[in-house]
C-alpha positions in Angstrom: 0.0 0.0 0.0 1.1 3.5 -0.7 0.3 6.5 1.5 -0.1 9.7 -0.4 -1.4 13.2 0.2 -4.5 13.5 2.5 -3.5 10.1 4.0 -5.4 8.2 1.3 -4.2 4.7 0.9 -4.2 2.7 -2.3 -3.8 -1.1 -2.4 -2.2 -2.0 -5.7 -3.4 -5.6 -5.3 -7.0 -4.3 -5.8 -6.6 -2.2 -8.9 -6.9 -2.6 -12.6 -3.2 -1.9 -13.3 -3.9 1.1 -15.4 -0.4 2.6 -14.6 1.1 -0.6 -16.0 -0.4 -0.2 -19.4 1.4 2.9 -20.6 4.6 4.9 -20.5 4.2 8.6 -20.0 7.2 10.8 -20.7 7.2 14.5 -19.6 7.9 16.9 -22.5 8.3 20.6 -22.7 5.2 22.7 -22.9 4.8 23.6 -26.6 5.4 27.2 -27.4 6.2 27.5 -31.1 5.3 26.0 -34.5 8.1 23.4 -34.3 6.8 22.2 -30.9 3.2 22.1 -32.1 4.3 20.1 -35.2 6.3 17.7 -33.1 3.3 16.9 -31.0 1.2 16.5 -34.1 3.9 14.0 -35.3 3.6 12.0 -32.1 -0.1 11.8 -32.5 0.2 10.4 -36.0 1.6 7.2 -34.6 -0.4 4.3 -33.4 -0.9 3.8 -29.7 0.6 7.3 -28.9 -1.3 10.0 -27.0 -0.4 13.3 -25.5 -1.8 14.7 -22.3 -1.7 17.7 -19.9 -1.6 16.6 -16.2 -3.0 18.2 -13.1 0.1 20.3 -12.7 -0.1 21.7 -16.3 2.8 19.5 -17.4 2.8 18.0 -20.9 3.5 14.3 -21.6 3.7 12.0 -24.6 2.2 8.7 -23.7 3.0 5.3 -25.3 0.1 2.9 -24.9 1.9 -0.3 -24.3 1.5 -2.7 -21.4 4.3 -3.8 -19.1 5.5 -7.3 -20.0 5.0 -8.4 -16.4 1.3 -7.6 -16.0 -1.0 -10.6 -16.1 -4.6 -10.8 -17.5 -5.9 -10.5 -13.9 -4.0 -7.2 -13.5 -1.3 -8.7 -11.2 2.5 -8.1 -11.5 4.5 -11.3 -12.2 7.5 -9.5 -10.8 5.9 -7.7 -7.9 8.6 -8.5 -5.3 11.4 -7.3 -7.6 9.6 -4.6 -9.5 11.4 -1.3 -10.3 11.6 1.3 -7.6 9.5 3.6 -9.7 6.7 1.1 -9.4 7.2 0.7 -5.7 7.1 4.4 -5.1 3.9 5.0 -7.2 1.7 6.8 -6.7 3.6 9.7 -5.1 2.3 13.2 -4.2 3.0 14.3 -7.7 1.3 11.3 -9.4 -2.3 10.3 -9.0 -3.3 6.6 -8.7 -5.0 6.1 -12.1 -7.4 3.6 -10.8 -9.1 6.4 -8.8 -8.0 9.6 -10.6 -7.0 10.0 -14.2 -3.5 11.4 -14.7 -4.6 14.1 -17.1 -6.9 17.1 -17.3 -6.6 17.2 -21.1 -6.1 14.2 -23.4 -5.3 14.2 -27.1 -5.8 10.8 -28.8 -5.1 12.0 -32.3 -3.8 15.0 -34.3 -7.2 16.2 -35.2 -8.1 16.6 -31.5 -4.9 18.5 -30.9 -5.3 20.7 -33.9 -8.8 21.6 -32.7 -7.3 22.5 -29.3 -4.7 24.7 -30.9 -7.4 26.5 -33.0 -9.5 27.1 -30.0 -6.5 28.6 -28.1 -5.8 30.8 -31.1 -2.3 29.3 -31.7 -0.5 29.8 -35.0 0.5 26.2 -35.7 0.3 25.9 -39.4 3.5 26.3 -41.6 3.1 28.6 -44.6 3.9 27.0 -47.9 
């Protein structure tokens, strides 16, 4: 069990293993056409998403399960799992079984482009 902010306890043995089904990597907040285009490129790939977390940090997310998660959401290597897994969730990370890790999620380039348009960002390259 992990104890996190507000003394909430989560028992990993009772969850759906959502954190074991993707790899999120923090990226710089996009601020120019090159950044916007890079994120569009990410989103043109299969099983890749981009999200903004509760702290307004941006992440590229690779939707790929851990090789050790079983069909019943258990870890085959629980006793020897990486420290990152043992320390999760932390105060900065939310347990995904109870709280999604994002406030904004882009599943494809079209969703992201609509977001950029709504924000009034100049993201298109001139020909």
